[in-house]
N, C-alpha and C positions, 0 to 999 in steps of 0.2 A: 506494498499498499505506500501510495507514496507520501511522502513528508513533504511540512515547507520548514523554511530558516528561522523562520519566530519557536515552531515546534520546538525542532533539536536543539536550539540556542534556550528555552527552558527546559526543558530535561538539564543540561549544560549547567544553569545555573541554580538550580530545586537539588541537585545532589554532584559534586564533581566526583565521575567515576572511572570506574577502570581505563589503563591505559588502553587496554585492548577496547572499550568500546569507546573511548575517545576518536582513536586514531579511525577506526567504520566510520566516523557519526565525519570525522574528515571529510575522510575520503568520498563519503555520499556527496558533501557539499559540493566539493571538486568537484569531480566526474556529471553533478548534474546541475551545475553553474547555478546553485541559489543565490546565490551572491550578486547574480544579477536580478536589477540593473543598476542595485548601490552603488557597487566596484566594480571596475572597469575586466579588473584580473584578481584570481583565488589569494598570491600573495598579496597581493591592496587588502583584500576584507583582512585575513587573519593577520596582519599590522596595525588594523585599527581595530579590532576585535580579541588584543593580545591582552587584553585585563581580564575578557571573560574568560579567554584558554587556559590564560596564566603560562601562553609558551611562545617562542620567537618562531620568526617565518623559515626559520633549518629547523627549530625542532620538529615543530610540523610535522616539516618532509623529512626527517627523517621514520615519527611514527608512524606515516602515509607507509614506508619505506619498505618500516619491519611488520607494518602489518600486513602485508600485502605477500612476506616472504610467510606470514603463518599459515599461510593457505594454501602453502605444499608439506605444512609440518607433518610428521604419522597420526594420522585422527585418533590411537587407540594410547598414547605417550598425553603425557598432562602437559597444556599448552604452557608459555611462558609468561611466567610473574609480572615479569618488568619487561618493559620493551629495553634494556641494555643487553641480555641476554640475548637478543636476538642482532647486535647489532658487528657480528662478527663474521655472520651469514652475507650481510652485505656484500663485501669484497669479491663474491662467487656472482655475483648479479652478471659480468660480463662474460661465462662461462656460457657454454651450449650444455654441457650438464648439470647447470645449477641444482635443478630438480630433484634429479637420485643427490644430488651431495649435499641438498640440505634434510633431505628425512635420513642421511647417513651421519650426518653430523649430530643432529637431534635422539637418533638411537645413540647414538655411541657417548654424547654427551650421561644422557639418563645414568648410561654406564658404568659411567666412572663414578658420578658421585653416588652412584648404589654401592663400588666396591670401596670408596673410600670412605662412606656414609655421611657424610656433609648434606646436605643441602644446596642442588645447580646454581652453581654464580655463572657471571661474564667469563670467571675466570676456566671453569670449565670447558665453556663452549668455545673457549679459544685453544685450549690444548686438546678440543675431542676431533679442531679444525685441522691440528697439525698433523694428528695419527690419521685423519680420515683423507689431507693432501698430500699426504707425507713429506712434508718439509715446513726449516720455524715457520712459527704464522705468528705475526704479532698483529694487535692491532692499530692501522694508520695513526699516530698519532697529529697527522699532518691536514686529515678531512675533516672532513665542516663540522661546526661546534658542536651539535645535538648530540655528538658521542663527550662532548667537555659536559654537557652545564649539569651533571647529576651529581650528587654530592654524598661521601661515605666515611665510616668513620674506623674504614680498616685499611688502616696503615701496615706494610711490611718492609720488614729492613731490607735494601735489597742484598745483592751480593759483592757488591763490593764494598762496602760499611761491615756488612758482616765478615769478612776476611779483614776489614782490621781487627775488627772485634777478638774470632780466631787467635787473631797473630799475638795479642795482648795478654787472653786465657786459656791458649792453648786448646784448650776445651770446653764447650758451652755442657754442664750439665746440668739448668734446670732457665726456662725460660718465665716465669710467673705473669708474661699477660701476652696471649697468643692467642694463634688458632689451630685448628688442625691441620690444613691448607697450609700455610708460615714454618710449622714439624715438618712436612716433606723436605725441608730443604735444610734445617734449621736442627732437625733432631737428635732436640735434649732429651736427656734419660726423666729430667720431670721438667713439667709441662704445669701448665692454668687457663685455663680460656675464659670467655665475659662470663658463661655460662656458669664458671668456676675459678670463682676470682681468688688469684695469688693473694687477697689480702684479708680472706677469709680464716684464721684461726687453726682451726684444724690443717687448714694446709702446708706441709713442711716446705720447706724452699732445703732440706738439708737436713743434716745430723751432725752431732759433734767428731764423732767416730771416722764420716765421710762428709768436709765439709764438700758444698757445690763450689761454681766457677756461674757467675750470674750472669747473662744476657741478656737489658730492663729496656726496651724501648716502651718508655711511658706512655697511658695515654692522655690524653686531653678531657678538660670537660671536670663539671664540678662534680660534686656529690653531697646530700649531707645526711646520707646515710653514718652515721656517728658510730652501726654498733660491729661495725670491722676492725681489726687488728690497726692495732695492739692496743687501747683501751678507750670506750665508749669519750672520753671525758679531751682527751682530743677534738680537738673541733677543725681539722685543715681541710679545708674544702677542696682542694687542689686534688685530681689524682694521681699527677706527676711528686707534689708531694707528699701524700699518703704513701703510692711506692717506695719512695726515698726513704720515710722514715720506718716503714717495713723495711727494709733492705739493710737499714743499720745496725736496726734490733738485732736483723740476723747476725751479721757481723758481728757486734756485742759478742752476742751468745756462744758465736765460733762452728755454728748450722752454713755461715760461710765461707769462705776466706778467699775471693775478689768478685768485684762487684761492676761489670762496665753497663750506664746507664745512660743511655737518648734523651737528651729531654729539650721542651721547646726554650729560644734562651729567654728570658724571663725577666725580660731587664725592667724595671718598678715596681714588682710583685712581690708581696713578702715571703710566702713560702721561697720562691728561689733566692734571694739575697739569708737567707736562715739557714736555708742549707747546702745552698750550691755549692757555697763559698769555704763552704770546713772542707773540699776537699781537690785535688790536685783536678784543675775543670779545663778539659779546652773547648775552645769557642771557634768551631769550625769556619776555614774560610769560605765555602762555600755554600748555599741553599744544595743540601743533597736530596737523590730520586730517592721515593721508598715504589713499591709494589701497592696496587689498590688490586684485588679480583670483584670488585664489584663495576669498578670504570678500565682505565684504564689498564695498560699491563705493566706501566710505572705514568710513574707522578709526580715535581717536583713540589716540594715543601711550598707553602708561601711565608713559614716564619723560617727564621734565621736558628741553629741550631746549636745545643749546649751537650757535652759527651763529659759524665762525671768517672770519676774511678775510685775505688775503696778498695785498699789491702796492699800490699805490700810493694809491690814490684812499680812503682809508682819510676825509674827512669827507665823502662821500657815502656810502658804508657805513652812516658817525654818522646818518646823516642819516633812513637808508631805514628801518635795520634800529632804531635808537633806539625809533621810534616802536612799534615791537611790546615792548621790552623794554630792561635796562638793559646798556650798553655797560662793559665795563673796558675799560683800555686797557692795552699790557703797559710793567712799568715796568725790564724793562730794553733792552738793545738788542738786536732782534731782526733785522738787518741781515742775511738768509738771504741776499741778493743775494751779499755779499762772504767768505761763511761756508766755511768747510772741507765737504767731504765730511760727512756723518752719517757715516758708516761710516769714518771716517780715525780712527785712535787716535790719542790724546794722550797726552805724557808723565803720570801722575795716578796719585795716592795707590791702593793698591791698593781693587779697588772692593768694596760692604759692601753685603749683601743686604737688599732689605728685606723687612718680613714676618715679622718677629721672629726673623729665623733670624741670627745673627752678629752682631758689637759694635755699637752705637747709637751716628750720628753726635751728632758735642756740639753743643748747639746753635747757637754759631756756622756749621758745616759747615750745621745744616739752614735755616739762613735765608740764607743762599748757596747758589740752585743753580748747581751743576757747566754751567759752556758747552757750545753744542749737539756738539759731536763728541765729546763725552762720555754723551749723552744714556743710550745704553743699554751704555753696557760691563759696567753690574752685569747685565747679565742678566735688567730687571726686564720 
């Protein structure tokens, strides 16, 4: 039954539909020229209705192209949940046997996901493309922008960066914030994922009898869940700060011998200044690439990066990472092996809130940071 432009737009306003339905509606508008006579071209209509559809012209083109490909995928397998899962298949469009390749890749992608016991994602589809085409395959990062518009919180350490970490640690035996896909390359003996957080008290990073070496790719963002390790009284909102606190505690207890932690160079953030400068620190000279399974095969970090080292082999860390950035050594004693637990209360003066609320500290107080045991008593 024919539909009018007003009917379709009303449906879009009433509810934001899944990508598949959205792409089908846009294709219907384009093929039936429903944008006439208001607009001469479909691209003019999309640009004028950007606030309605929530996409640019290039994104709409990508959605429609992906939708067309889904018509050739096997019907006995689940359809793509998101448009990004179809993107790798776009590069087969110029081949005469593209429909056969579409079906083969989609079947292989589901087989790989089942073998690994994980959900199907774009990285799995890229691997399936490589196997079916029998050649190295990756997304064309120079392709037009609909492929670069999605966001994701999964950023895997690149092979180059992992090579530097392994050069310092020799072997990575613990990775407390990772996922199953990343572990195919890291292969840590102990690892914890987002669903089974490395911050949970029961998740041990190592033991005194067999201290581990830790690769820590700290996740961004904040959390208000203070039930995590080490103590609910510590109110550090930054997840990067919380993982650093846990790493310090594990080293203090003797469960961990060395830590190499990658964090954002968060100049101006209190958790960064109260933690990072207590250890040898390298500000990397260049923003580094990280693999992203939900987006492209790699992506450049929009922020500057810093690498923290905890352990006895400081000279080794300085030599390896110093070739790639500026080393800053701590100016105060940071011997955490003899420090009290980070959640232990110490008899100090009443804490002062940071961020413009409460009494400002004097110049002398600002020049002398508090000891480790007092780090987060102020609720930072």
